[in-house]
N, C-alpha and C positions, 0 to 999 in steps of 0.2 A: 402437576407432573402427569406425564402420559401414562397409560395403563397397559397397553399391549407390549409384548416383548420388543418388537421392532421400534416402537416409539420410545421406549426407555433407552434403547441403544442410541437413538438419534440425539438425545440431550445429554449424553455423557461426554465431557470434554476429553480430548486427546492429550491436553496439557492443562494443568492448573497450578499456578504458583501465586500465593498471596500472603500478605502480611496480616497475621491474625489480629493485630491491634486495630486494623481498619474496621470501622463500623459505620452505621447510617448517619451518625452525627458528623462524620468527616465529609460526607458527600457534597454539601454546599460549597466546599473549598477545593473541590477536585474536578478534573476534566476526565470524562469518559471518552475514550477513542474506540471506534468500531471499524473493522475492515470486513467488507462483505463481497463475496463473489459466488459463482456457481458451485464451488467446491468446498468453501469453508466460511465460517463466521468467527472472527477474532475480536477480543476485547483487551484493553489495558486501561488502568487507572493511574493518573498522574496527579500528585499533590502539587498544586500550582505554586504554593508559597516557597517550596524548595526544589521544584522541578524533579521530584522523585517518583519513579515508577514503583508502585506498591502492589500491583495485582495484574496478572495475565491469565486469560483463558482462551483456549483454542478448540474450536469444534470443527473437525474435518469430516467430510462426506466421502463415502466409498465410490461415488459416481457423480457425474455431472447432473445437477438438479435444474429443474425449470425455475423460472422466476417465482411462480406460485409455491413450489415446494420449498424454496429458500425462505420465502415469506412465512410459511407455516412453521418452519423450524425456528426462525427468528422470534416469532411470537411465543412459541413454546418455551424457548430458553428464558425469555424475559418473564414469562408468567411464573416459572418455577424458581426464579432467582431474586432474592430480596434486594441485593445491591443494584442489579441492572434495572429493576422495576421502579426505582426511585424516580420521581419527577423533579428532583431538587439539585441536579448537577449544576455546577457553575458553568461548565461548557460541555457540549456534546459535539464531537467531531467525527464525521463518517467519511471513510475512504471507499469509494465505489471502484472495485477492480473489474473493469469491463474493457472490451476491445474498442468501444465507441468513444473516441475522444479526438480532439483537434486542438493543437497549440497555435494560437494566432498572435503575432506581434501586436503589442498594445497600440502602437501607432496606427495599425490597420484595422483594429477591432471595431466592429459596429454591432451594438446589441441586437438590433432588429434582424441581423443576418445569422443569428446563432443556429437556427435550423439548417440554413444553407451550408454552414461550415461542416456540420455533421453529415449532411447529405453527401457532400463532396468526399469526406473522409471515408465513409462507409460504402459509397456507391449506391445508396438506396435512401429513400426518405425515412425520416424518423417515425417510428411506430406511434400511433395514437395512444398506446399504452405506456409510453415513456414520457418523462418530463425532462426537458432540456435545461441544464444549469450551466453556470460558468463562474469562474472566479479568477482574480488576478494572481499570478504566481510571483511572489516576491523574488527579487534579485535578478530575474531574467527578462523583465519588461514584456511579459506575454500574458495572455488570457487562456485558460484551459477550459474548453467547451466540452461537455460530456452529457450523458443522459442517465437517468435512474428510473427504474420502473415506478409508475405511479403508486402501485401497491405499497412498495417500500417507503417511498417518500411521504405519502399521506400518513401512514401509520407512525413513522418516526417523528414527524412534526407534531402530531397530536399527542403522542406518548410523552414527549419531552417539551411540552408547551411552556414550562416555566424556566427552561434552560436556554442559553445562547447556543444555537445550532449552526454548524457549518458543514457543508457537503463539499468533498473534493473528489477528483479522480485520483486514483492511486499513483499515477505518474507524477503528480505534484509533490507529495512527500518524498518520492524517490529522487526527484530533481533537487529538492532542497538538501536532502541527505548527501547526494553526490557532490554538490557544490561545497558543502561544509567539510567534506572529507579531504579537500585539498589542504586545508590548514592542519588537519589531524595527521595527514600522511606526508606533508611537505613535498607534494608532487605538483607538477605543472599541468600535465595532460593525463587524464584518468578516463578509462573505460569502465563504467559500472554496469555489471550484468546481473539482472534480477531474474532468477529462474523460477518457473512454475512447471506444472506437470508436462505440458506439451508446447510451451512457448516461453519466450524470455523477453524482457525489456532491456534495451541497450541505450545507455545514456553516455554521451561523450562530452566531457567538460574540459575547458582550458582555463585554469585558474578560476576566475569568477564569471566565466562566460559559458553558456550552454551552446554546444555545437550541434548535437543530435539527440533526439529522443524518439524512439520508435519501438514497436512490438513486432516480434517475428515468431512464426510457427516453425517448428523443426521436428524431425523424427529421429535422426541419428546424430551421433557426436560429430561425424565428419561434416554433416550439413551445417551444424552449429558453427564449427570453425570457419567454414567457407563464408557463411553470412557475415560473421564478424570481420574477417579479413577483407571481404568485398566492400563492406561499408566503410572501413578505414581507408581502403584504396580510393574510394570515391571522395574522401575528405583529404586526400593527399597526406595521409599519415601512415607511417610504417609501424610494424609491430615492436620495433626496438625503442621507439620514442614514447611509448605509452605504458602506464601502469594499469593492469587489469585487476579489478576487485569484484569478487563474486558474492552475491547475496541470494537469499530466498531458499528454495528447496534444492540444496546442493551441499556436497561435502567434499573435502579435499581428496578422498580416496575414490571418488566417482569416476566413471568412464569419461564424462564430459570434461572434467578438470584435466584428466590425463591427456585428452586430445588437445585441449587449448594450450597446455604447457609445451606441446611440441612446437608451438609458434610464438608463445609469449613466455619469456623467462621471468619477467617481472609480474608474477601473478600471485594473488593471495586471497584468502577468505576474508570477507569484511567483518565488521562488528557493529553493535548498536551504537547510536549517536552518543558521543561523550558529553554533549550538552546536557543530557539527562543523567540524573543519579539513579541508582537501582538499589532497592532494599535488599537485604541479605537473602530474602526469599526469592527474589527475581534475578539475583546476580549471576547465577549459573545458567540462565536461559541463553541459548545460542542467539546472540544479538543479530547475526547476519540473517537469520531466518525470519525475524520479526522487524526487519529494517523499515519496511513500509509502514507497519503499524506504529512503531515508535516515532517515526518522523511525522506521522499525521498530527501529533501534538505540536510539532515545531513549525508547521507551515505558517501559523498565525502568531507564533510566540516570539 
């Protein structure tokens, strides 16, 4: 545990919900899911045998951190946490929440061009400090190419050397969750909006088909509405024929939702994936807020 006042604050979770019956003997039968970005580190534990989420922790930061600062906090959290520090997890699945990603149709994907894909997407070469990864996204016949800081990657791979480790870009669990939501909501065309502090991810799906996945920055509610409407117009979709579902850092009484409801009457707040069960300790957690984290388990399940 850290010793100065500032360091102590850094390792206190903003949310902790866990099943008290969970102990180290359960770890070899469970999957640890981790979501990491410049503003937060999140964890959840899922019992694989019954697909039950039994533990959630969320560490939010007051400001945008550098890759090195995030790394130091990640190490500090693990050092002071008996559960996270175990090297015996059945699976460890990490979702990297970054702006650098590119979805490539599998029929066009060539492994030796992964750096080129990101160069084109970002408009600049990949830094030597980053490792480029990729994985196939189930259901959509595409490969998601992204990068992770070498600092994070090397430490995670070494720390969890006895577990099966998978790295994803956050858009992959969001896409899987969006596609599954068609069956849950009995809708044909869905616009899934995943909100963060200063940007959002927009995913448009038509039954079992991915139509659009992109991230957008915005400053004002009116700008948000314009971006969504413009994107739909480009896809020849009208606001009347889609269902809009909101996830992430959002609430129904927010200014953003009020602005969107001026144009979309069929709008609602999302929920966590119903494929998972939730222990009584985690059942009251707002599922829409942890939609990406929960679906990180389901990408390969």
